[in-house]
C-alpha positions as CSV (number, residue, x, y, z in Angstrom):
1,M,0.0,0.0,0.0
2,T,2.9,2.4,0.9
3,L,4.6,1.7,-2.4
4,T,1.3,2.3,-4.3
5,R,0.7,5.6,-2.5
6,N,4.3,6.7,-3.1
7,A,4.0,5.8,-6.8
8,L,0.7,7.8,-7.0
9,A,2.3,10.8,-5.3
10,V,5.3,10.7,-7.6
11,Q,3.0,10.5,-10.7
12,R,0.8,13.4,-9.5
13,T,3.9,15.5,-8.8
14,A,5.3,14.8,-12.2
15,L,2.0,15.8,-13.8
16,I,1.9,19.0,-11.7
17,L,5.4,19.9,-12.8
18,A,4.5,19.0,-16.4
19,A,1.5,21.3,-16.3
20,L,3.8,24.2,-15.4
21,V,5.3,24.0,-18.9
22,P,2.2,25.1,-20.9
23,I,1.1,27.4,-18.1
24,L,4.4,29.3,-18.1
25,A,4.4,29.3,-21.9
26,L,0.9,30.9,-22.0
27,G,1.8,33.4,-19.3
28,W,4.8,34.6,-21.3
29,T,3.0,34.6,-24.6
30,M,0.2,36.8,-23.2
31,K,2.9,39.1,-21.7
32,I,1.7,38.8,-18.1
33,P,5.2,39.7,-16.7
34,T,5.1,42.9,-18.8
35,H,1.6,43.8,-17.6
36,M,2.8,43.3,-14.0
37,G,5.6,45.8,-14.6
38,L,8.3,43.1,-14.3
39,L,11.5,43.2,-16.3
40,I,12.1,39.5,-17.1
41,F,14.1,38.1,-20.0
42,P,12.7,35.2,-22.1
43,E,15.8,33.2,-21.2
44,Q,14.8,33.3,-17.5
45,I,11.3,31.9,-18.2
46,A,12.8,29.4,-20.6
47,A,15.1,28.2,-17.8
48,L,12.1,27.7,-15.5
49,I,10.3,25.7,-18.2
50,L,13.4,23.6,-18.8
51,A,13.7,23.0,-15.1
52,A,10.0,21.8,-14.9
53,S,10.6,19.6,-18.0
54,L,13.7,18.0,-16.5
55,A,12.0,17.4,-13.1
56,A,8.9,15.9,-14.8
57,V,11.1,13.6,-16.9
58,Y,13.1,12.5,-13.8
59,L,10.0,11.7,-11.8
60,N,8.3,10.0,-14.8
61,T,11.3,7.7,-15.2
62,L,11.9,7.2,-11.4
63,G,13.4,3.8,-10.8
64,T,13.0,2.7,-14.5
65,K,16.6,3.3,-15.7
66,Q,18.4,0.8,-13.5
67,L,19.4,3.6,-11.2
68,P,18.7,4.1,-7.5
69,W,15.5,6.0,-6.8
70,W,17.3,8.5,-4.7
71,L,19.6,9.4,-7.6
72,D,16.5,10.3,-9.7
73,L,15.2,12.5,-6.8
74,C,18.6,14.2,-6.8
75,G,18.0,15.0,-10.5
76,V,14.7,16.5,-9.6
77,L,16.3,18.7,-6.9
78,A,19.2,19.7,-9.2
79,S,16.7,20.7,-11.9
80,F,15.0,23.1,-9.5
81,I,18.4,24.5,-8.4
82,M,19.4,25.0,-12.0
83,G,16.2,26.7,-13.0
84,G,16.1,29.0,-10.0
85,W,19.9,29.8,-10.4
86,V,19.5,30.8,-14.0
87,F,16.3,32.8,-13.3
88,I,17.9,34.8,-10.6
89,R,21.4,35.3,-12.0
90,F,21.0,35.2,-15.7
91,Q,21.0,39.0,-16.3
92,L,24.3,39.3,-14.4
93,L,26.0,36.2,-15.9
94,S,25.0,36.9,-19.5
95,E,26.7,40.3,-19.4
96,N,29.6,39.6,-17.0
97,A,30.3,35.8,-17.0
98,F,34.0,36.6,-17.3
99,L,33.8,38.3,-13.9
100,H,32.3,35.2,-12.3
101,P,34.1,32.3,-14.0
102,T,33.8,29.8,-11.1
103,E,30.0,30.3,-10.8
104,A,29.5,30.1,-14.6
105,T,31.6,27.0,-14.8
106,I,29.7,25.2,-12.0
107,L,26.4,26.2,-13.6
108,G,27.6,24.9,-16.9
109,I,28.4,21.6,-15.4
110,L,25.0,21.4,-13.9
111,V,23.1,22.4,-17.1
112,L,25.2,20.0,-19.3
113,V,24.9,17.0,-17.0
114,L,21.1,17.4,-16.5
115,V,20.3,17.9,-20.2
116,V,22.5,15.0,-21.3
117,D,21.1,12.6,-18.8
118,A,17.5,13.6,-19.5
119,V,17.9,13.4,-23.3
120,R,19.4,10.0,-22.8
121,R,16.3,9.0,-20.9
122,V,13.8,10.1,-23.4
123,I,15.4,9.4,-26.8
124,G,18.5,7.4,-26.2
125,W,22.2,7.9,-26.8
126,L,22.3,9.1,-30.4
127,L,21.8,12.9,-29.8
128,V,24.0,12.7,-26.7
129,G,26.8,11.2,-28.9
130,I,26.4,14.0,-31.5
131,L,26.5,16.6,-28.7
132,A,29.6,15.0,-27.3
133,L,31.3,15.0,-30.7
134,F,30.7,18.8,-31.1
135,I,32.0,19.5,-27.6
136,C,35.1,17.5,-28.5
137,Y,35.5,19.7,-31.6
138,A,35.2,22.8,-29.5
139,L,38.0,21.5,-27.2
140,F,40.3,20.1,-29.9
141,G,39.2,21.8,-33.1
142,N,42.6,23.4,-33.7
143,H,44.0,19.9,-34.5
144,M,41.6,19.4,-37.4
145,P,43.0,19.6,-41.0
146,G,42.5,22.3,-43.6
147,M,39.3,24.4,-43.5
148,L,37.9,22.3,-40.7
149,A,40.4,23.7,-38.3
150,G,38.9,25.9,-35.6
151,R,40.0,27.8,-32.5
152,A,40.4,25.7,-29.4
153,M,38.4,26.4,-26.3
154,T,39.2,25.3,-22.8
155,V,36.8,23.2,-20.8
156,S,35.9,26.2,-18.6
157,E,35.2,28.3,-21.7
158,V,32.8,25.7,-23.1
159,L,31.0,25.3,-19.8
160,Q,30.7,29.0,-19.3
161,F,29.4,29.4,-22.9
162,L,26.7,26.8,-22.3
163,A,25.7,28.3,-19.0
164,A,25.4,32.0,-19.8
165,D,25.4,32.7,-23.5
166,S,22.1,33.5,-25.2
167,S,23.3,31.9,-28.4
168,A,23.6,28.4,-26.9
169,T,21.5,26.7,-24.3
170,W,19.1,29.6,-23.7
171,G,18.9,30.7,-27.3
172,S,16.2,30.8,-30.0
173,S,15.9,27.0,-30.3
174,L,14.8,26.6,-26.7
175,Q,12.7,29.7,-26.7
176,V,10.8,28.6,-29.8
177,A,10.1,25.2,-28.2
178,C,9.0,26.8,-24.9
179,F,6.9,29.7,-26.2
180,V,5.7,28.5,-29.6
181,V,5.8,24.8,-29.9
182,A,4.3,24.3,-26.4
183,I,1.4,26.6,-27.2
184,F,0.6,24.7,-30.4
185,V,0.9,21.3,-28.8
186,L,-1.5,22.5,-26.1
187,F,-3.9,23.7,-28.9
188,G,-3.8,20.3,-30.5
189,S,-4.3,18.5,-27.3
190,F,-7.4,20.5,-26.4
191,L,-8.7,20.0,-29.9
192,I,-8.3,16.2,-29.6
193,A,-9.7,16.2,-26.0
194,L,-12.8,18.1,-27.2
195,G,-13.7,15.6,-29.9
196,G,-11.3,16.6,-32.7
197,G,-10.0,13.0,-33.1
198,E,-13.3,11.5,-33.8
199,F,-14.2,14.5,-36.0
200,F,-11.0,14.1,-38.1
201,T,-11.6,10.3,-38.5
202,Q,-15.3,10.7,-39.5
203,L,-14.4,13.6,-41.8
204,S,-11.7,11.3,-43.4
205,M,-14.4,8.6,-44.0
206,R,-16.6,11.2,-45.6
207,V,-13.9,12.5,-47.9
208,S,-12.2,9.2,-48.8
209,G,-15.2,7.5,-50.3
210,T,-16.0,3.8,-50.4
211,G,-14.2,2.7,-53.5
212,P,-11.0,0.6,-53.9
213,G,-8.4,1.5,-51.2
214,G,-11.0,3.1,-49.0
215,A,-9.4,1.9,-45.8
216,A,-6.0,3.2,-46.8
217,K,-7.4,6.5,-48.0
218,I,-9.1,7.0,-44.7
219,A,-5.8,6.4,-43.0
220,V,-4.0,8.9,-45.2
221,T,-6.6,11.6,-44.7
222,A,-6.8,11.1,-40.9
223,S,-3.0,11.1,-40.6
224,A,-2.8,14.3,-42.6
225,L,-5.3,16.1,-40.5
226,F,-4.1,14.7,-37.2
227,G,-0.4,15.0,-38.1
228,S,-0.7,18.6,-38.9
229,I,-1.7,19.2,-35.3
230,S,0.6,16.7,-33.6
231,G,3.7,17.6,-35.6
232,S,5.4,14.3,-34.7
233,A,5.5,11.4,-37.1
234,V,5.9,8.8,-34.4
235,S,3.2,10.1,-32.1
236,N,0.9,10.4,-35.2
237,V,1.5,6.8,-36.1
238,M,0.8,5.7,-32.5
239,S,-2.3,7.8,-32.3
240,T,-4.1,7.1,-35.6
241,G,-2.3,3.9,-36.6
242,V,-3.9,1.9,-33.8
243,M,-7.2,2.3,-35.6
244,T,-6.2,2.7,-39.3
245,I,-3.6,-0.1,-39.6
246,P,-6.0,-2.9,-38.4
247,M,-8.7,-1.4,-40.6
248,M,-6.4,-1.6,-43.7
249,I,-5.4,-5.2,-42.8
250,R,-9.1,-6.2,-42.4
251,S,-9.8,-4.7,-45.9
252,G,-7.2,-7.0,-47.5
253,I,-4.1,-4.8,-47.6
254,P,-1.0,-6.7,-46.6
255,A,0.3,-5.9,-43.1
256,I,3.6,-4.6,-44.4
257,R,1.9,-2.3,-46.9
258,A,-0.6,-1.1,-44.3
259,G,2.3,-0.1,-41.9
260,A,4.2,1.6,-44.7
261,I,1.1,3.7,-45.8
262,E,0.5,4.8,-42.2
263,A,4.2,5.7,-41.7
264,V,4.3,7.7,-44.9
265,A,1.0,9.5,-44.2
266,S,2.0,10.3,-40.6
267,T,5.4,11.6,-41.7
268,G,3.7,13.9,-44.2
269,G,1.7,15.5,-41.3
270,Q,4.8,17.5,-40.4
271,L,4.5,19.1,-43.9
272,M,0.8,19.9,-43.8
273,P,-0.3,23.4,-42.9
274,P,-1.4,25.0,-40.7
275,I,0.8,23.8,-37.9
276,M,3.5,21.6,-39.5
277,G,5.2,20.6,-36.2
278,A,8.0,22.2,-34.2
279,A,10.5,22.5,-37.0
280,A,8.4,25.0,-39.0
281,F,8.2,27.4,-36.0
282,L,12.0,27.2,-35.7
283,M,12.3,27.9,-39.4
284,A,10.2,31.0,-39.1
285,E,12.4,32.2,-36.2
286,I,15.7,31.4,-37.9
287,I,15.0,33.0,-41.3
288,A,13.0,35.8,-39.7
289,V,9.8,35.6,-41.8
290,P,6.2,35.4,-40.6
291,Y,5.0,31.9,-39.9
292,S,2.1,32.5,-42.2
293,Q,4.6,32.8,-45.1
294,I,6.0,29.4,-44.3
295,V,2.5,27.9,-44.3
296,I,1.7,29.4,-47.7
297,A,4.9,28.2,-49.2
298,A,4.5,24.7,-47.8
299,L,0.8,24.2,-48.9
300,I,1.3,23.0,-52.5
301,P,4.1,20.6,-51.8
302,A,2.1,19.1,-49.0
303,V,-0.9,18.6,-51.3
304,I,1.3,17.0,-54.0
305,Y,2.9,14.7,-51.4
306,Y,-0.5,13.4,-50.3
307,L,-1.8,13.2,-53.8
308,S,1.1,10.9,-54.7
309,V,0.2,8.6,-51.8
310,F,-3.5,8.7,-52.8
311,L,-2.7,7.8,-56.4
312,Q,-0.6,4.9,-55.5
313,I,-3.3,3.6,-53.1
314,D,-6.0,3.9,-55.7
315,F,-4.0,2.4,-58.6
316,M,-2.7,-0.5,-56.4
317,S,-6.1,-1.2,-54.9
318,R,-7.7,-1.4,-58.4
319,R,-4.9,-3.6,-59.7
320,D,-5.0,-6.0,-56.7
321,N,-8.7,-5.6,-56.0
322,V,-8.2,-5.0,-52.2
323,G,-8.9,-2.3,-49.7
324,T,-12.6,-1.9,-50.2
325,L,-14.7,-0.9,-47.1
326,K,-18.3,-2.0,-46.8
327,D,-18.9,-2.1,-43.1
328,V,-17.7,1.3,-42.0
329,T,-20.4,3.5,-40.4
330,R,-20.2,7.1,-41.8
331,L,-22.0,9.9,-40.0
332,P,-24.3,12.2,-42.0
333,M,-22.6,15.5,-42.7
334,R,-25.0,17.4,-40.4
335,S,-24.2,15.1,-37.5
336,L,-20.5,15.3,-38.3
337,L,-20.5,19.1,-38.2
338,A,-22.5,19.0,-35.0
339,R,-19.9,16.8,-33.4
340,G,-17.0,18.9,-34.7
341,W,-18.2,22.3,-33.9
342,I,-15.4,23.1,-31.4
343,S,-12.8,22.0,-34.0
344,I,-14.3,24.3,-36.6
345,I,-14.4,27.2,-34.2
346,G,-10.7,26.5,-33.3
347,F,-9.5,26.5,-36.9
348,V,-11.6,29.6,-37.9
349,V,-10.1,31.6,-35.0
350,L,-6.6,30.4,-35.7
351,F,-6.7,31.2,-39.4
352,T,-8.3,34.6,-38.6
353,G,-5.5,35.4,-36.2
354,L,-2.7,34.2,-38.5
355,F,-3.9,35.6,-41.9
356,A,-6.5,38.3,-41.2
357,M,-5.1,39.9,-38.1
358,N,-1.4,39.0,-38.9
359,L,-0.8,38.0,-35.3
360,R,2.3,36.1,-34.3
361,A,1.7,32.3,-34.5
362,E,1.9,31.7,-30.8
363,V,-0.4,34.6,-29.9
364,A,-3.0,33.5,-32.4
365,A,-2.8,29.9,-31.0
366,A,-3.1,31.2,-27.4
367,W,-6.2,33.2,-28.2
368,T,-7.6,30.2,-30.0
369,I,-7.1,28.1,-26.9
370,F,-8.9,30.6,-24.6
371,I,-11.8,31.0,-27.0
372,M,-12.2,27.2,-27.4
373,L,-12.1,26.7,-23.6
374,F,-14.7,29.4,-23.1
375,A,-17.0,27.8,-25.6
376,A,-16.3,24.3,-24.2
377,F,-17.0,25.3,-20.6
378,A,-20.1,27.2,-21.7
379,A,-21.3,24.1,-23.4
380,Q,-20.8,22.1,-20.3
381,V,-22.9,24.5,-18.3
382,I,-25.7,24.6,-20.9
383,K,-25.7,20.9,-21.8
384,P,-23.5,18.7,-19.6
385,G,-21.8,15.9,-21.4
386,M,-22.4,17.1,-24.9
387,V,-19.6,16.6,-27.6
388,G,-17.1,19.4,-27.3
389,A,-18.0,20.2,-23.7
390,M,-15.1,20.6,-21.2
391,T,-14.9,19.8,-17.5
392,P,-12.3,21.1,-15.1
393,K,-10.9,17.6,-14.7
394,L,-10.6,17.1,-18.5
395,A,-8.9,20.5,-18.7
396,W,-6.3,19.6,-16.0
397,D,-5.6,16.2,-17.5
398,T,-5.1,17.8,-21.0
399,L,-2.8,20.4,-19.5
400,S,-0.6,18.0,-17.6
401,K,-0.4,15.5,-20.5
402,T,0.6,18.3,-22.8
403,G,3.4,19.3,-20.6
404,M,4.7,15.8,-20.4
405,A,4.6,15.5,-24.2
406,T,6.2,18.9,-24.7
407,A,9.1,18.1,-22.3
408,E,10.7,15.8,-24.8
409,V,10.7,18.5,-27.5
410,I,12.1,21.0,-25.1
411,L,14.9,18.7,-24.1
412,V,15.8,17.8,-27.7
413,T,15.8,21.5,-28.7
414,T,18.0,22.3,-25.7
415,A,20.6,19.8,-26.8
416,A,20.3,20.9,-30.4
417,G,20.7,24.6,-29.3
418,M,23.9,23.7,-27.5
419,I,25.2,22.2,-30.8
420,V,24.1,25.2,-32.8
421,G,25.8,27.5,-30.3
422,I,29.1,25.5,-30.6
423,L,28.8,25.6,-34.4
424,G,28.6,29.4,-34.2
425,T,31.2,30.2,-31.6
426,T,33.9,27.9,-33.1
427,G,33.3,28.9,-36.7
428,L,32.6,25.3,-37.6
429,G,29.2,26.1,-39.2
430,F,30.9,28.6,-41.6
431,S,33.7,26.0,-42.4
432,L,31.2,23.2,-43.1
433,S,29.1,25.4,-45.4
434,Y,32.2,26.1,-47.5
435,L,33.1,22.4,-47.5
436,L,29.6,21.6,-48.7
437,L,30.0,24.1,-51.5
438,D,33.4,22.6,-52.4
439,L,31.9,19.1,-52.5
440,G,29.2,20.2,-54.8
441,G,31.7,21.8,-57.1
442,N,30.3,24.0,-59.8
443,S,27.1,21.9,-60.0
444,L,24.0,23.1,-58.2
445,F,22.5,19.6,-58.5
446,G,25.6,18.0,-57.1
447,M,25.5,20.3,-54.1
448,L,21.8,19.6,-53.6
449,L,22.5,15.9,-53.8
450,C,25.3,16.1,-51.2
451,T,23.0,18.1,-48.9
452,A,20.2,15.6,-49.3
453,F,22.5,12.7,-48.3
454,V,23.9,14.7,-45.3
455,A,20.3,15.5,-44.2
456,I,19.1,11.9,-44.3
457,F,22.3,10.6,-42.7
458,L,22.1,13.1,-39.8
459,G,18.4,12.4,-39.4
460,L,18.6,8.7,-38.9
461,G,17.2,8.0,-35.4
462,L,16.8,11.7,-34.5
463,P,13.5,13.7,-34.1
464,T,12.9,16.0,-37.0
465,T,13.2,19.1,-34.8
466,A,16.8,18.2,-33.9
467,V,17.7,17.3,-37.4
468,Y,16.4,20.6,-38.8
469,L,18.3,22.7,-36.2
470,L,21.5,21.0,-37.2
471,L,20.9,21.3,-40.9
472,A,19.8,24.9,-40.6
473,S,23.3,25.7,-39.3
474,L,25.3,23.2,-41.3
475,A,23.7,22.9,-44.8
476,A,21.2,25.7,-45.4
477,P,23.7,28.5,-45.3
478,A,25.7,26.9,-48.1
479,L,22.6,26.6,-50.3
480,V,21.8,30.3,-49.6
481,K,25.3,31.3,-50.6
482,S,24.9,29.5,-53.9
483,G,22.0,31.8,-54.7
484,I,19.0,29.8,-53.6
485,P,16.3,31.8,-51.9
486,V,16.4,31.4,-48.1
487,I,13.0,29.8,-47.7
488,N,13.6,27.4,-50.5
489,A,16.9,26.3,-49.0
490,H,15.4,25.8,-45.5
491,L,12.4,23.9,-46.8
492,F,14.8,21.7,-48.8
493,V,16.8,20.6,-45.7
494,F,13.6,20.4,-43.6
495,Y,12.0,17.9,-46.1
496,F,15.1,15.7,-46.2
497,G,15.6,15.8,-42.5
498,M,12.0,14.7,-42.1
499,L,12.5,11.9,-44.6
500,S,14.8,10.1,-42.2
501,M,11.5,9.0,-40.5
502,I,10.8,6.6,-43.4
503,T,14.3,5.9,-44.7
504,P,15.9,2.6,-43.8
505,P,17.9,1.4,-41.8
506,I,16.6,3.6,-38.9
507,A,13.1,4.7,-39.9
508,L,11.4,5.7,-36.6
509,A,7.9,6.2,-38.1
510,S,8.1,2.9,-40.0
511,F,9.3,1.1,-36.9
512,A,6.4,2.5,-34.9
513,A,3.9,1.4,-37.6
514,A,5.5,-2.1,-37.7
515,A,5.0,-2.5,-34.0
516,I,1.2,-2.1,-34.6
517,S,1.0,-4.1,-37.8
518,K,3.2,-6.9,-36.4
519,A,5.2,-6.9,-39.7
520,G,9.0,-6.7,-40.0
521,Q,10.5,-3.4,-39.2
522,I,13.1,-3.4,-42.0
523,R,10.6,-4.6,-44.6
524,T,8.1,-2.0,-43.4
525,G,10.8,0.7,-43.7
526,V,11.7,-0.5,-47.3
527,D,8.1,-0.4,-48.3
528,S,7.7,3.1,-46.7
529,F,10.5,4.2,-48.9
530,R,8.7,2.9,-52.0
531,V,5.3,4.5,-51.1
532,G,6.9,7.8,-50.2
533,W,9.2,8.1,-53.2
534,V,7.8,11.4,-54.3
535,A,8.9,13.1,-51.1
536,Y,12.5,12.5,-52.1
537,L,11.9,14.3,-55.4
538,L,9.8,17.3,-54.1
539,P,12.7,19.2,-52.4
540,F,14.6,19.4,-55.7
541,L,11.5,20.9,-57.3
542,F,11.5,23.6,-54.6
543,I,14.8,24.7,-56.2
544,Y,14.1,24.2,-59.9
545,K,10.3,25.0,-59.8
546,P,10.0,27.7,-57.2
547,A,6.4,28.3,-58.4
548,L,5.5,25.3,-56.3
549,L,6.3,27.4,-53.2
550,M,3.9,30.2,-54.4
551,Q,6.7,32.2,-55.9
552,G,6.0,34.0,-59.2
553,S,2.9,34.8,-61.2
554,V,-0.5,33.2,-60.8
555,W,-0.2,31.6,-64.2
556,G,3.3,30.3,-63.4
557,I,2.1,28.8,-60.2
558,A,-0.9,27.2,-61.9
559,Y,1.2,25.7,-64.6
560,A,3.8,24.3,-62.2
561,I,1.0,22.6,-60.3
562,V,-0.7,21.1,-63.4
563,S,2.5,19.9,-65.0
564,S,3.7,18.3,-61.7
565,V,0.3,16.5,-61.1
566,I,0.3,15.2,-64.7
567,G,3.9,14.0,-64.4
568,L,3.2,12.5,-61.0
569,T,0.1,10.5,-62.3
570,L,2.1,9.2,-65.3
571,V,5.0,8.0,-63.2
572,V,2.9,6.3,-60.6
573,G,0.7,4.6,-63.2
574,G,3.7,3.6,-65.3
575,A,5.7,2.3,-62.3
576,L,2.7,0.2,-61.1
577,G,1.7,-0.9,-64.6
578,Y,-1.9,0.1,-63.7
579,A,-4.1,3.2,-63.5
580,R,-7.8,2.5,-64.1
581,S,-6.8,-0.4,-66.4
582,P,-3.5,-2.3,-67.1
583,I,-0.7,-0.4,-68.8
584,T,1.8,-2.7,-70.6
585,G,4.6,-2.8,-73.0
586,P,5.9,0.3,-74.7
587,L,3.0,2.4,-73.4
588,R,4.1,1.7,-69.8
589,L,7.6,3.0,-70.7
590,A,6.1,6.0,-72.4
591,W,4.1,6.9,-69.2
592,I,7.3,6.7,-67.1
593,V,9.5,8.7,-69.5
594,I,6.9,11.4,-70.2
595,G,6.0,11.6,-66.6
596,I,9.5,12.2,-65.5
597,A,10.0,14.8,-68.2
598,S,6.8,16.6,-67.1
599,I,8.1,16.8,-63.6
600,L,11.6,17.9,-64.5
601,P,12.1,21.7,-65.1
602,L,12.7,21.4,-68.8
603,S,12.2,25.2,-69.2
604,H,15.8,25.5,-67.9
605,L,17.0,23.4,-70.8
606,G,14.8,24.1,-73.8
607,G,12.6,26.9,-72.8
608,M,8.9,26.9,-72.0
609,A,8.1,25.6,-75.5
610,L,9.7,22.2,-74.7
611,D,8.3,22.1,-71.2
612,G,4.8,22.9,-72.4
613,T,5.0,20.4,-75.2
614,V,5.9,17.6,-72.9
615,T,3.1,18.5,-70.5
616,V,0.6,18.5,-73.3
617,I,1.7,15.1,-74.5
618,G,1.4,13.8,-70.9
619,F,-2.1,15.2,-70.7
620,I,-3.1,13.5,-73.9
621,L,-1.7,10.2,-72.6
622,L,-3.9,10.5,-69.5
623,A,-7.0,11.6,-71.4
624,W,-6.7,8.8,-73.9
625,H,-6.3,6.2,-71.1
626,F,-9.2,7.3,-69.0
627,A,-11.5,8.0,-72.1
628,S,-10.8,4.6,-73.6
629,L,-11.9,2.7,-70.5
630,P,-15.5,1.6,-70.9
631,R,-17.8,3.5,-68.6
632,S,-19.5,0.3,-67.4
633,R,-16.1,-1.0,-66.3
634,V,-15.3,2.3,-64.5
635,A,-18.6,2.1,-62.7
636,Q,-18.0,-1.5,-61.8
637,Q,-14.5,-0.7,-60.4
638,D,-15.8,2.3,-58.4
639,A,-18.5,0.1,-56.9
640,I,-16.1,-2.6,-55.7
């Protein structure tokens, strides 16, 4: 009984500390310290949020890491000491750390040990190893050859830098995680708690239809809607996949393919506006553009990404005659809208704040949360228990669970912020950018290819947020120096960093899906690579077809979309040997060749005449194929 009571007390304390994370984030976003007349720096609040995250993680893993329980409690106490120390002394140390070297060094040891140990607990040793590698470079960089040589720092200098410098631990990476990502994770959590999950699933059923591949199409639509809010491929798989993967398997889709489709769809949620996960907020901060501009630029690529998945599902399902749903109950549209009223209010308010009122992303999300809660509590008073109503207990549970989920992101961005700070202070980031330019030689495509390989390699086994932060410092500057627009360059590395989630041998999203489907991890990862192939092509189109990022004239943007969709359909149909009917022999080869040519930026080689001619030929191929199929057969296939 004593052990049970102690365990419950530990769990409740962890949840209380976790709840402090979104509460402090909301308080800072709504400028409560300023309204109270207090002069507080964002680094000080970020330190308190980091301390609460560390303490919550230590309590949540108490006695589970083969360590004495008292050592975990020492970690909790040390987290409080660290947070209070930075909160009280940051203003002095950030300006005059050289006058207090001993204090700054001790604080640096405390910060580094706590962050490293907590990161090890939540995501393993990989990020810890990368951080250790960069710290070693800071200490011994003067022994590196050629342009990689850097100035050596002493151990005390490194520790003081990590403890007191705003460009390292307490910099923009941690601040975005604390004050932006935490707010949007809270928004998504309340949305799901108020019935958004069921609304998205039922909406997916309404949108996806009942034809071939219906189960997989529902999975893709639900993952796109939910993934945009969650911003995490793995959590998206674990949230929606527990329902969609068994549904796909029951409809006749092989377990490996079902897991692959869910992994690819969930990974794409990080690309889908309006939220796009933590990395998109970091991008807006790093390149200093409004978040709404990132959302607008990312919209067309996200649609093309999901269109490619839909086409493959449709063509494969027709070819193999699988994936039909006949026993799924779909709510009438009126009932669906009645159940999703709080979700609709949330998105209307969020979009109004972002695009009509031009509010900062986190401010718009904070006001959306308050308005949703007001409506939900009012609904509980008017009609207790109705869909979308909120009780105080549900609000507290959502708040605390959000804090626990956000703690991992905060710890990852803290470690990544340390790495980014070391890259800047040692000059390694500058050197690596020039090295990447040198590897690419005089070929833009060669440099893009090198960058893509580096991004996927660095991303293996790491969360997308950490990967993007590393690539934004290592690779994106080289692309910008070569003349690529800054937003195109950062979206390029963002996409390839994200693709590590479905790229073998370490494909975290695919592995999570395999755990649900009970299929092999490696085989699911390989099949994810096949299903998500277009995502490996899209970033290159950002560079050669910037109209896909809403850059250029309306007609140029429209043409880029049409030509890309035509080419995409041809390549998918040609590769599978099936669209609405079999495609065989020379015609199949023609589909693939014309499709690739339609996607490629031929205007750079032979002008718009060549590009337009190929697109027209592709359109004729598609029109001839679909027009030649007997209508009775189309109706029969659609009814399957």
